[in-house]
Jmol script that loads the backbone (N, CA, C; Angstrom):
load data "model"
ATOM      1  N   MET A   1       6.395  70.076 -95.136  1.00  0.00           N
ATOM      2  CA  MET A   1       5.037  69.630 -95.314  1.00  0.00           C
ATOM      3  C   MET A   1       4.920  68.134 -94.958  1.00  0.00           C
ATOM      4  N   GLN A   2       3.757  67.844 -94.298  1.00  0.00           N
ATOM      5  CA  GLN A   2       3.620  66.442 -93.873  1.00  0.00           C
ATOM      6  C   GLN A   2       3.547  65.471 -94.965  1.00  0.00           C
ATOM      7  N   ARG A   3       2.822  65.767 -96.036  1.00  0.00           N
ATOM      8  CA  ARG A   3       2.689  64.814 -97.146  1.00  0.00           C
ATOM      9  C   ARG A   3       4.084  64.440 -97.805  1.00  0.00           C
ATOM     10  N   ILE A   4       5.046  65.446 -97.806  1.00  0.00           N
ATOM     11  CA  ILE A   4       6.364  65.234 -98.386  1.00  0.00           C
ATOM     12  C   ILE A   4       7.105  64.262 -97.486  1.00  0.00           C
ATOM     13  N   ARG A   5       6.982  64.496 -96.155  1.00  0.00           N
ATOM     14  CA  ARG A   5       7.694  63.567 -95.211  1.00  0.00           C
ATOM     15  C   ARG A   5       7.058  62.212 -95.267  1.00  0.00           C
ATOM     16  N   ASP A   6       5.719  62.061 -95.411  1.00  0.00           N
ATOM     17  CA  ASP A   6       5.047  60.752 -95.526  1.00  0.00           C
ATOM     18  C   ASP A   6       5.517  60.089 -96.737  1.00  0.00           C
ATOM     19  N   LEU A   7       5.542  60.801 -97.889  1.00  0.00           N
ATOM     20  CA  LEU A   7       5.906  60.183 -99.143  1.00  0.00           C
ATOM     21  C   LEU A   7       7.322  59.675 -99.065  1.00  0.00           C
ATOM     22  N   ALA A   8       8.198  60.498 -98.492  1.00  0.00           N
ATOM     23  CA  ALA A   8       9.685  60.105 -98.336  1.00  0.00           C
ATOM     24  C   ALA A   8       9.780  58.891 -97.508  1.00  0.00           C
ATOM     25  N   TRP A   9       9.021  58.780 -96.371  1.00  0.00           N
ATOM     26  CA  TRP A   9       9.102  57.649 -95.476  1.00  0.00           C
ATOM     27  C   TRP A   9       8.665  56.393 -96.252  1.00  0.00           C
ATOM     28  N   LEU A  10       7.490  56.459 -96.957  1.00  0.00           N
ATOM     29  CA  LEU A  10       6.926  55.347 -97.721  1.00  0.00           C
ATOM     30  C   LEU A  10       7.960  54.810 -98.772  1.00  0.00           C
ATOM     31  N   ARG A  11       8.565  55.789 -99.507  1.00  0.00           N
ATOM     32  CA  ARG A  11       9.521  55.389-100.483  1.00  0.00           C
ATOM     33  C   ARG A  11      10.764  54.770 -99.887  1.00  0.00           C
ATOM     34  N   ASN A  12      11.173  55.300 -98.747  1.00  0.00           N
ATOM     35  CA  ASN A  12      12.359  54.840 -98.081  1.00  0.00           C
ATOM     36  C   ASN A  12      12.192  53.416 -97.547  1.00  0.00           C
ATOM     37  N   TYR A  13      11.001  53.076 -96.998  1.00  0.00           N
ATOM     38  CA  TYR A  13      10.764  51.807 -96.345  1.00  0.00           C
ATOM     39  C   TYR A  13      10.026  50.796 -97.204  1.00  0.00           C
ATOM     40  N   SER A  14       9.665  51.154 -98.452  1.00  0.00           N
ATOM     41  CA  SER A  14       9.064  50.142 -99.361  1.00  0.00           C
ATOM     42  C   SER A  14      10.131  49.411-100.072  1.00  0.00           C
ATOM     43  N   LYS A  15       9.879  48.114-100.312  1.00  0.00           N
ATOM     44  CA  LYS A  15      10.868  47.249-101.022  1.00  0.00           C
ATOM     45  C   LYS A  15      10.925  47.594-102.503  1.00  0.00           C
ATOM     46  N   GLU A  16      12.066  47.593-103.013  1.00  0.00           N
ATOM     47  CA  GLU A  16      12.239  47.929-104.415  1.00  0.00           C
ATOM     48  C   GLU A  16      12.408  46.697-105.242  1.00  0.00           C
ATOM     49  N   ASP A  17      11.420  45.704-105.019  1.00  0.00           N
ATOM     50  CA  ASP A  17      11.452  44.445-105.682  1.00  0.00           C
ATOM     51  C   ASP A  17      10.326  44.270-106.704  1.00  0.00           C
ATOM     52  N   GLY A  18       9.635  45.365-106.964  1.00  0.00           N
ATOM     53  CA  GLY A  18       8.605  45.388-107.986  1.00  0.00           C
ATOM     54  C   GLY A  18       7.199  45.019-107.399  1.00  0.00           C
ATOM     55  N   HIS A  19       7.088  44.739-106.196  1.00  0.00           N
ATOM     56  CA  HIS A  19       5.806  44.410-105.514  1.00  0.00           C
ATOM     57  C   HIS A  19       5.088  45.642-105.001  1.00  0.00           C
ATOM     58  N   VAL A  20       5.792  46.733-104.822  1.00  0.00           N
ATOM     59  CA  VAL A  20       5.194  47.963-104.281  1.00  0.00           C
ATOM     60  C   VAL A  20       5.545  49.131-105.169  1.00  0.00           C
ATOM     61  N   ALA A  21       4.549  49.945-105.493  1.00  0.00           N
ATOM     62  CA  ALA A  21       4.765  51.190-106.219  1.00  0.00           C
ATOM     63  C   ALA A  21       4.208  52.319-105.323  1.00  0.00           C
ATOM     64  N   VAL A  22       4.994  53.325-105.128  1.00  0.00           N
ATOM     65  CA  VAL A  22       4.551  54.447-104.325  1.00  0.00           C
ATOM     66  C   VAL A  22       4.345  55.578-105.273  1.00  0.00           C
ATOM     67  N   THR A  23       3.138  56.122-105.306  1.00  0.00           N
ATOM     68  CA  THR A  23       2.766  57.213-106.204  1.00  0.00           C
ATOM     69  C   THR A  23       2.115  58.332-105.421  1.00  0.00           C
ATOM     70  N   ASN A  24       2.543  59.535-105.562  1.00  0.00           N
ATOM     71  CA  ASN A  24       1.967  60.707-104.921  1.00  0.00           C
ATOM     72  C   ASN A  24       0.683  61.129-105.698  1.00  0.00           C
ATOM     73  N   VAL A  25      -0.505  60.872-105.073  1.00  0.00           N
ATOM     74  CA  VAL A  25      -1.747  61.237-105.694  1.00  0.00           C
ATOM     75  C   VAL A  25      -2.424  62.390-104.977  1.00  0.00           C
ATOM     76  N   SER A  26      -1.680  63.087-104.103  1.00  0.00           N
ATOM     77  CA  SER A  26      -2.301  64.169-103.247  1.00  0.00           C
ATOM     78  C   SER A  26      -3.007  65.186-104.084  1.00  0.00           C
ATOM     79  N   SER A  27      -2.528  65.578-105.268  1.00  0.00           N
ATOM     80  CA  SER A  27      -3.119  66.697-105.997  1.00  0.00           C
ATOM     81  C   SER A  27      -4.512  66.297-106.533  1.00  0.00           C
ATOM     82  N   GLY A  28      -4.858  64.988-106.462  1.00  0.00           N
ATOM     83  CA  GLY A  28      -6.194  64.613-106.853  1.00  0.00           C
ATOM     84  C   GLY A  28      -7.242  64.673-105.835  1.00  0.00           C
ATOM     85  N   TYR A  29      -6.892  65.021-104.623  1.00  0.00           N
ATOM     86  CA  TYR A  29      -7.807  65.043-103.480  1.00  0.00           C
ATOM     87  C   TYR A  29      -7.884  66.396-102.867  1.00  0.00           C
ATOM     88  N   VAL A  30      -8.994  66.667-102.168  1.00  0.00           N
ATOM     89  CA  VAL A  30      -9.160  67.884-101.419  1.00  0.00           C
ATOM     90  C   VAL A  30      -9.843  67.612-100.120  1.00  0.00           C
ATOM     91  N   THR A  31      -9.552  68.390 -99.124  1.00  0.00           N
ATOM     92  CA  THR A  31     -10.174  68.298 -97.792  1.00  0.00           C
ATOM     93  C   THR A  31     -10.905  69.573 -97.520  1.00  0.00           C
ATOM     94  N   LEU A  32     -12.178  69.493 -97.139  1.00  0.00           N
ATOM     95  CA  LEU A  32     -13.002  70.558 -96.845  1.00  0.00           C
ATOM     96  C   LEU A  32     -13.499  70.330 -95.460  1.00  0.00           C
ATOM     97  N   SER A  33     -13.136  71.148 -94.429  1.00  0.00           N
ATOM     98  CA  SER A  33     -13.585  71.010 -93.092  1.00  0.00           C
ATOM     99  C   SER A  33     -14.796  71.971 -92.867  1.00  0.00           C
ATOM    100  N   VAL A  34     -15.868  71.352 -92.438  1.00  0.00           N
ATOM    101  CA  VAL A  34     -17.152  72.150 -92.113  1.00  0.00           C
ATOM    102  C   VAL A  34     -17.276  71.924 -90.557  1.00  0.00           C
ATOM    103  N   MET A  35     -17.158  73.045 -89.787  1.00  0.00           N
ATOM    104  CA  MET A  35     -17.249  72.877 -88.414  1.00  0.00           C
ATOM    105  C   MET A  35     -18.196  73.883 -87.788  1.00  0.00           C
ATOM    106  N   GLY A  36     -18.632  73.634 -86.614  1.00  0.00           N
ATOM    107  CA  GLY A  36     -19.465  74.557 -85.987  1.00  0.00           C
ATOM    108  C   GLY A  36     -20.764  74.016 -85.482  1.00  0.00           C
ATOM    109  N   PRO A  37     -21.535  74.716 -84.730  1.00  0.00           N
ATOM    110  CA  PRO A  37     -22.773  74.243 -84.138  1.00  0.00           C
ATOM    111  C   PRO A  37     -23.851  73.913 -85.154  1.00  0.00           C
ATOM    112  N   ARG A  38     -23.821  74.464 -86.381  1.00  0.00           N
ATOM    113  CA  ARG A  38     -24.768  74.236 -87.382  1.00  0.00           C
ATOM    114  C   ARG A  38     -24.244  73.519 -88.587  1.00  0.00           C
ATOM    115  N   SER A  39     -23.006  72.861 -88.404  1.00  0.00           N
ATOM    116  CA  SER A  39     -22.387  72.143 -89.541  1.00  0.00           C
ATOM    117  C   SER A  39     -23.200  71.016 -90.074  1.00  0.00           C
ATOM    118  N   ARG A  40     -23.802  70.211 -89.159  1.00  0.00           N
ATOM    119  CA  ARG A  40     -24.610  69.072 -89.620  1.00  0.00           C
ATOM    120  C   ARG A  40     -25.850  69.573 -90.430  1.00  0.00           C
ATOM    121  N   GLU A  41     -26.466  70.666 -89.933  1.00  0.00           N
ATOM    122  CA  GLU A  41     -27.608  71.223 -90.719  1.00  0.00           C
ATOM    123  C   GLU A  41     -27.147  71.639 -92.104  1.00  0.00           C
ATOM    124  N   LEU A  42     -25.963  72.284 -92.258  1.00  0.00           N
ATOM    125  CA  LEU A  42     -25.513  72.655 -93.594  1.00  0.00           C
ATOM    126  C   LEU A  42     -25.240  71.479 -94.399  1.00  0.00           C
ATOM    127  N   LEU A  43     -24.454  70.553 -93.874  1.00  0.00           N
ATOM    128  CA  LEU A  43     -24.126  69.326 -94.689  1.00  0.00           C
ATOM    129  C   LEU A  43     -25.342  68.533 -95.066  1.00  0.00           C
ATOM    130  N   SER A  44     -26.413  68.505 -94.194  1.00  0.00           N
ATOM    131  CA  SER A  44     -27.583  67.749 -94.554  1.00  0.00           C
ATOM    132  C   SER A  44     -28.319  68.315 -95.757  1.00  0.00           C
ATOM    133  N   ARG A  45     -28.094  69.583 -96.151  1.00  0.00           N
ATOM    134  CA  ARG A  45     -28.715  70.231 -97.223  1.00  0.00           C
ATOM    135  C   ARG A  45     -27.950  69.910 -98.566  1.00  0.00           C
ATOM    136  N   VAL A  46     -26.690  69.540 -98.464  1.00  0.00           N
ATOM    137  CA  VAL A  46     -25.900  69.406 -99.687  1.00  0.00           C
ATOM    138  C   VAL A  46     -25.392  67.948 -99.914  1.00  0.00           C
ATOM    139  N   SER A  47     -25.743  67.055 -98.938  1.00  0.00           N
ATOM    140  CA  SER A  47     -25.319  65.709 -99.042  1.00  0.00           C
ATOM    141  C   SER A  47     -26.375  64.676 -98.598  1.00  0.00           C
ATOM    142  N   PRO A  48     -26.415  63.539 -99.291  1.00  0.00           N
ATOM    143  CA  PRO A  48     -27.334  62.505 -98.810  1.00  0.00           C
ATOM    144  C   PRO A  48     -26.842  61.650 -97.615  1.00  0.00           C
ATOM    145  N   ALA A  49     -25.647  62.139 -97.105  1.00  0.00           N
ATOM    146  CA  ALA A  49     -25.029  61.417 -95.942  1.00  0.00           C
ATOM    147  C   ALA A  49     -25.980  61.235 -94.775  1.00  0.00           C
ATOM    148  N   ASP A  50     -26.903  62.151 -94.658  1.00  0.00           N
ATOM    149  CA  ASP A  50     -27.837  62.026 -93.441  1.00  0.00           C
ATOM    150  C   ASP A  50     -28.686  60.762 -93.559  1.00  0.00           C
ATOM    151  N   THR A  51     -28.979  60.324 -94.710  1.00  0.00           N
ATOM    152  CA  THR A  51     -29.782  59.074 -94.861  1.00  0.00           C
ATOM    153  C   THR A  51     -28.888  57.826 -94.600  1.00  0.00           C
ATOM    154  N   GLN A  52     -27.590  58.001 -94.564  1.00  0.00           N
ATOM    155  CA  GLN A  52     -26.686  56.938 -94.231  1.00  0.00           C
ATOM    156  C   GLN A  52     -26.107  56.927 -92.774  1.00  0.00           C
ATOM    157  N   ASN A  53     -26.824  57.840 -91.979  1.00  0.00           N
ATOM    158  CA  ASN A  53     -26.523  58.073 -90.560  1.00  0.00           C
ATOM    159  C   ASN A  53     -25.105  58.510 -90.388  1.00  0.00           C
ATOM    160  N   LYS A  54     -24.474  59.198 -91.306  1.00  0.00           N
ATOM    161  CA  LYS A  54     -23.153  59.735 -91.109  1.00  0.00           C
ATOM    162  C   LYS A  54     -23.163  61.055 -90.475  1.00  0.00           C
ATOM    163  N   LEU A  55     -24.341  61.721 -90.323  1.00  0.00           N
ATOM    164  CA  LEU A  55     -24.433  63.025 -89.721  1.00  0.00           C
ATOM    165  C   LEU A  55     -25.182  62.982 -88.438  1.00  0.00           C
ATOM    166  N   SER A  56     -24.955  61.960 -87.582  1.00  0.00           N
ATOM    167  CA  SER A  56     -25.662  61.797 -86.414  1.00  0.00           C
ATOM    168  C   SER A  56     -25.318  62.902 -85.386  1.00  0.00           C
ATOM    169  N   ASN A  57     -26.121  63.116 -84.342  1.00  0.00           N
ATOM    170  CA  ASN A  57     -25.863  64.152 -83.416  1.00  0.00           C
ATOM    171  C   ASN A  57     -24.898  63.702 -82.280  1.00  0.00           C
ATOM    172  N   SER A  58     -24.553  62.408 -82.295  1.00  0.00           N
ATOM    173  CA  SER A  58     -23.499  62.053 -81.307  1.00  0.00           C
ATOM    174  C   SER A  58     -22.146  62.467 -81.740  1.00  0.00           C
ATOM    175  N   PRO A  59     -21.353  62.856 -80.724  1.00  0.00           N
ATOM    176  CA  PRO A  59     -19.994  63.334 -81.095  1.00  0.00           C
ATOM    177  C   PRO A  59     -19.145  62.335 -81.771  1.00  0.00           C
ATOM    178  N   PRO A  60     -18.364  62.736 -82.736  1.00  0.00           N
ATOM    179  CA  PRO A  60     -17.475  61.672 -83.470  1.00  0.00           C
ATOM    180  C   PRO A  60     -16.216  61.476 -82.610  1.00  0.00           C
ATOM    181  N   PRO A  61     -15.606  60.416 -82.779  1.00  0.00           N
ATOM    182  CA  PRO A  61     -14.344  60.171 -82.057  1.00  0.00           C
ATOM    183  C   PRO A  61     -13.257  61.241 -82.300  1.00  0.00           C
ATOM    184  N   VAL A  62     -12.447  61.527 -81.381  1.00  0.00           N
ATOM    185  CA  VAL A  62     -11.416  62.497 -81.579  1.00  0.00           C
ATOM    186  C   VAL A  62     -10.541  62.142 -82.700  1.00  0.00           C
ATOM    187  N   LYS A  63     -10.168  63.193 -83.525  1.00  0.00           N
ATOM    188  CA  LYS A  63      -9.316  63.022 -84.703  1.00  0.00           C
ATOM    189  C   LYS A  63      -9.905  62.127 -85.726  1.00  0.00           C
ATOM    190  N   SER A  64     -11.210  62.072 -85.830  1.00  0.00           N
ATOM    191  CA  SER A  64     -11.804  61.195 -86.832  1.00  0.00           C
ATOM    192  C   SER A  64     -12.237  61.969 -88.014  1.00  0.00           C
ATOM    193  N   ARG A  65     -12.535  61.270 -89.161  1.00  0.00           N
ATOM    194  CA  ARG A  65     -12.975  61.926 -90.408  1.00  0.00           C
ATOM    195  C   ARG A  65     -13.920  60.997 -91.064  1.00  0.00           C
ATOM    196  N   SER A  66     -14.668  61.633 -91.957  1.00  0.00           N
ATOM    197  CA  SER A  66     -15.673  60.811 -92.670  1.00  0.00           C
ATOM    198  C   SER A  66     -15.777  61.364 -94.051  1.00  0.00           C
ATOM    199  N   ALA A  67     -15.821  60.499 -95.002  1.00  0.00           N
ATOM    200  CA  ALA A  67     -15.999  60.868 -96.411  1.00  0.00           C
ATOM    201  C   ALA A  67     -17.551  60.864 -96.673  1.00  0.00           C
ATOM    202  N   ILE A  68     -18.074  61.920 -97.260  1.00  0.00           N
ATOM    203  CA  ILE A  68     -19.507  61.940 -97.637  1.00  0.00           C
ATOM    204  C   ILE A  68     -19.576  62.375 -99.050  1.00  0.00           C
ATOM    205  N   GLU A  69     -20.718  62.011 -99.671  1.00  0.00           N
ATOM    206  CA  GLU A  69     -21.055  62.443-101.011  1.00  0.00           C
ATOM    207  C   GLU A  69     -21.580  63.890-101.033  1.00  0.00           C
ATOM    208  N   TRP A  70     -21.174  64.597-102.015  1.00  0.00           N
ATOM    209  CA  TRP A  70     -21.568  66.038-102.123  1.00  0.00           C
ATOM    210  C   TRP A  70     -22.381  66.185-103.378  1.00  0.00           C
ATOM    211  N   ARG A  71     -23.631  66.642-103.221  1.00  0.00           N
ATOM    212  CA  ARG A  71     -24.481  66.891-104.412  1.00  0.00           C
ATOM    213  C   ARG A  71     -24.271  68.344-104.963  1.00  0.00           C
ATOM    214  N   SER A  72     -24.098  68.337-106.231  1.00  0.00           N
ATOM    215  CA  SER A  72     -23.957  69.645-106.925  1.00  0.00           C
ATOM    216  C   SER A  72     -25.297  70.312-107.071  1.00  0.00           C
ATOM    217  N   ARG A  73     -25.436  71.586-106.809  1.00  0.00           N
ATOM    218  CA  ARG A  73     -26.668  72.290-107.011  1.00  0.00           C
ATOM    219  C   ARG A  73     -26.562  73.251-108.170  1.00  0.00           C
ATOM    220  N   SER A  74     -25.558  73.073-109.003  1.00  0.00           N
ATOM    221  CA  SER A  74     -25.420  73.980-110.153  1.00  0.00           C
ATOM    222  C   SER A  74     -26.287  73.524-111.280  1.00  0.00           C
ATOM    223  N   GLY A  75     -26.493  74.439-112.212  1.00  0.00           N
ATOM    224  CA  GLY A  75     -27.205  74.045-113.406  1.00  0.00           C
ATOM    225  C   GLY A  75     -28.630  74.435-113.400  1.00  0.00           C
TER     226      GLY A  75
END
end "model"
wireframe off; spacefill off
backbone 0.3
color backbone group
């Protein structure tokens, strides 16, 4: 797994002088990929990101990512 290799690399190359602490927080995050010709339409219904111009129609840079807020519709 990539995150295991990344964590091992960080631990291996970080100084052990008390100035750096490496902690695996991967279990506290999730990635949800929404792709396709109507993905912006879907995301605009569940996120205020459109008002922040994060869902523009211009193509994003290759291998890019963006964090957006997700509104819960439960309740």
